[in-house]
N, C-alpha and C positions, 0 to 999 in steps of 0.2 A: 473395708472387709473386717478389720479388727473389731470395730464398733458393732457390726452386724453379728459376729460370732459371740461377742459378749452379751448382746441382747438375747440371742437364742439361749445361751446358758442361763441367763437370769430368768427367762420365761420357763425353762425346764425346772429350775428350782422353785419358781412360783407355783407351777403346776403340781410339783411334788408336795409342797406345803399345803396347798388347797386340798389335795387328795388325802393327806394325813389328817388335817383338821376335820374334814367331813367324816372320815373313818372313825375318829375318836368320838365325835358328837352324835353320830347316827348309828354307829355299829355296823356300817355298811361300807364295802369297798366300792367306791364310786369313781370320782375323777371324771374323765371324759368317757368312761365306760359305764353306762347305766346298769342298774341292778336288773338281772334277768329273772323275770317272774313267770316264765313260760311253763314251768313245772307245777305252778300253783293253781292253774285253772284260768279260765278266760277273763274273769272280772275281779279277781281277788287282789288284795294289796298286802304289803308287808309293813311292819311297824316303822314309824318315822319316815315313811316314803310317800311322796305326793304322786298321784296318778299322772302318767305321761299325757301331755296334751294330745288332742284328738287328731292332729294332722296326719300321722302315719296311718291311723285307722281309716281316715277319710280317703287317703290315697289308695290304700289296699282295697277298701270296699268299692271304690269307683272303678278300679282296674278289673276286679273280679266281675262286677256287673257288666262291664264292656265285653269281656271275654265270654261271659255266659250268653249275652245277646248275639255275639258273633257266631257262637255255636248253635244258635237258634234253639235254646233250651229255656223252658219256663222255670220260675223259682220252684214251683210244685214238683217238676220233674227232677230237678237237682236235689231237692230235699229227699225225694224218694230214693235216689241213687246213693246219697250219703247215709241214710238210715239212722239207726241209733236214736239219740235224743233230739235230733234236728226236727224243727217244724218251720213253717213258712214265716212266722212272726220273728223267730230268732234269726233266720237266714236273711230276712229283709233288713234287720237291724245291723247285720254285718255289712251288707252292701251299702247301707246309709252311713257307715262309719260310726255307729253308736255302740258297737260291741266288737270285741276281739274274736279272733278265730285261731285255733291251734295251728302250728306249723304242719302237723300231720294232716289235718283236714285241708289245708291249702294245697299240700302235695296231691291229695286225692282230687281236688278240683282241677288242678293242672292236668291230671290224667283225663278227667271227665270232659274237659273243654278241648282236649287235644292240643295243648300248647307245647310246642317243640323248640321254640327259639330259646337258646341257652341263656341269653342276656335277659329275656323276659322272665324266665323261670327263676333266675338268680335274684332279680328285683323283687318278685312276689314273695319269695321265701325270706329275703332280708326284711321286707316290710312286715311280714308275719312275725318274725323274731322280734323286731323292734317294737311292735305293738304291745308286747308283753313286758317291756322294760320300764322300770320305774326309777325316778330320781336321777340325780346327777350331782356335781359339786355344789350347785346352788340349793340342793335339798336341805342345807343347813338353815336356810332363812325361811321365815314365816310368810303367810299369805299377805300380811299387811305390807311387807316389803316387796314381795313378788306376786302381784296379781296374776291371774291365769294368762292374760294376754302377754305379759312380760316373760312368763315361763315358756310359752310357745315360741316367742321370738328367740329366746336363748337356745332352744332346740334348733331353730333354723340356723342361727349363727354358728352353732357348733358343728352341724352336719354339712353346711354348704361348702362348695369348693371355691366359690367366688362371691364377693359382695360388692355391689355398685351402689354408692351412697351419694345422695344429693343433700347438701347441708347449707341452706340459705341463711340460717341465723346462729346456729351453734355448731361448734366443732364436733364431728362424729365421735361417738363414745369410744370407739376403738382407738382413736388418736388423741384422746385427752390426757393431759398430765394430771396427777393426783390433785394438785391445788385447783386447777381449772375445773375438774370434775366436781370437787366439793363445793366450789362457789356456785356452779350451775345447779347442782342438786338442791342446795340450801335455798336458792332463789326460787326454784320452781316447785319444790315439794311443800306446798303451802299448808297441807294438813298432816304433816309427818312430824314425829318426835325426833329429837337429836339422835337417838339410838337408831331410828330408821334411816336417817340421813347418812350416818356412819356406815351402816350396813350396805346401803346402795352404792356408796363410794367404794367399799371393798369389792362389791360385785363388779363394778365397772372396771376396776383394776384387774380382777381375775379374768374377766372376759378377754382382755387384750393378749393373753397367752396364746390364743389361736393364731395370731399374726406371725409368731416365730416358732411355735412348737406344738405339734399334735402327735401323740404316741402312735397312732395308727394310720396316719395319712399326712400329706404335705401341709405346710401352713396355709391358712386361708389367704387367698388373693383378694386384695382390696383396691378398688378404684374409687376415689373420693373426689367430688367436686365441692370445693369450699368457697362460698361467696365472700368477696373481699370485706363486706360489712361485718361479717362474723369475726374478722381478724382485728377490727378496730375497737373492740370492747375495752373499756377502762374500768378499773376497780380501785376505789380510794383505799380500801383496806389491804389490797394486794397490788402494789404499784408495778411489780415485775411480772404480773400474771401473764400477760400476752407475750411479753418478750420470751419468757420461759416456754410458753406454749408454742410459739413460732419456731424456737430452737428445736423443740421436739419434733415438729412437723418436718423441718429440714432434715433432721436425722432419719426419720421414718421414710421420707421420700427417697432416700438412698438405697432402700432395700429393693431388691429386684421384684419382689412379689407385691409391692405397693406402688400405686400411681396416684399422685395428688395433682389436681388441676385447680387453679384459682380462677374464679369467675369475677373479672374486674367490675368496678362500679360503672365503667363506661361501656359494658357489654350490651349488645342488642337484646331486645326483649326476648325472653325464652321461657319455656314451661317450668324450668327449675326455680323461678322466682316465687312460685305459688306456695309450695310447702316442702318439708323434708320427707324423703322416702329412701328406702333401701330395696334393691332388687337382689334376691338371693338365688344363685344358680347352683344346681345340684348335679352330681355326676350321673352318668348313665341315663336311664329313661325317666328319672324322677322329674316332676314338673318344677319350673321356676315359680317363685312366689314374690310378692311385694309387701313390704311393711310400710304403711303410710302413717306418719307421725301426727299426733295431736297433743294437746296440753297434758292430758293425764296418761299418755302412753302411746299406743299405736294399734292399728288394725291390720291384720294380715289378710291379703287378698290373693286368692288362688285361681280365680277364673282366667282362662287363656286370653280372653279379650282384655281384661284388666291388666294382666302382665304385659301384653303386647303394647298397650297404650303407654305404660310407664317406661318400657324399654325405649319406645320412640321418643318420649319426653327426655329421657336421659341422653340419648344420642344427640338430640337437638341442643341440649344444655352443654354437652361436651364440645360441640361445634362452636358454641359461643364463648367458651372458656379459653384461657391461655394454654398453650401446649405445656407438657410437664416440665421441660427445661426452662421455659420462660416463667413458669409458675414459681420455680425455685428462686429465680432472680427477683420476682415480685415479692415473695415472702421476705427476702432479705431487705428489700426497699421498705416494706411496711415496718419491719422490725427497727430499721434505722430512722423511722419517722417521716419518710418522704411520701408524697401523695402521687 
């Protein structure tokens, strides 16, 4: 419990430092609370701020289209009821997730569509507000360090209430020690400068704060399956790399919000052998998504069929892995050099 409390305090301090650094460098108060741009109009930006990834706009547009069809209204009819500067082309772009819509107009649509469920109303208004927010603590870094797909994944990781990770080759980023992270990043960032590598290592460390502290919600719950082969990596330049990494995993596994399972080399064949992926689960009515990893980053999949397929794959991999308690024993055995 003492170690857990110390970790939470350290992450609070790390969060505060990140918040301060970004405030100084961008002139914006960010941290885990993005800049609210709702008063600036639907598609405008602010200096030194990168546009929010399209996920929230896609979710909002999709939900608005579903409720419009349920109300048996055409786009033409809705545009006529909205009036003002609305036209079918603009409204179509909103439903396709290519344009934001003001909170006031979403409130009007809620009335037009006859939506009365309080939870649904809250979700739609929250998505409308979020669609106007720009930037976050990672706003400090340039596009060379943070491609758009990575930015979108950071939004997912920040907003999710639970993350389920399958890691066949590399320890999940949220569980990596600084030394391990730097070695992995340097080995895989084949077209990056040393400055970019340093920045990505800083980002990876900053991401881990969500496991112990978030100012507006509980810490992120993490369920990670780590394949045994990923724990037997050796490094001539860092002889204690994996010993330190395994010590860190053992410490993290003691946290009540973190579950770590080891998939032994002797496990039955399972879907988790194919590639790494993360399933992000969101609170309320928001849909779950999957991030499928590849060499240069990842692809976020939002389709219900895709998400269901990966959830099934994760469940089958969990069944093939050691239970959490036995996994701690196996980690200690691997650290001590036994097979």
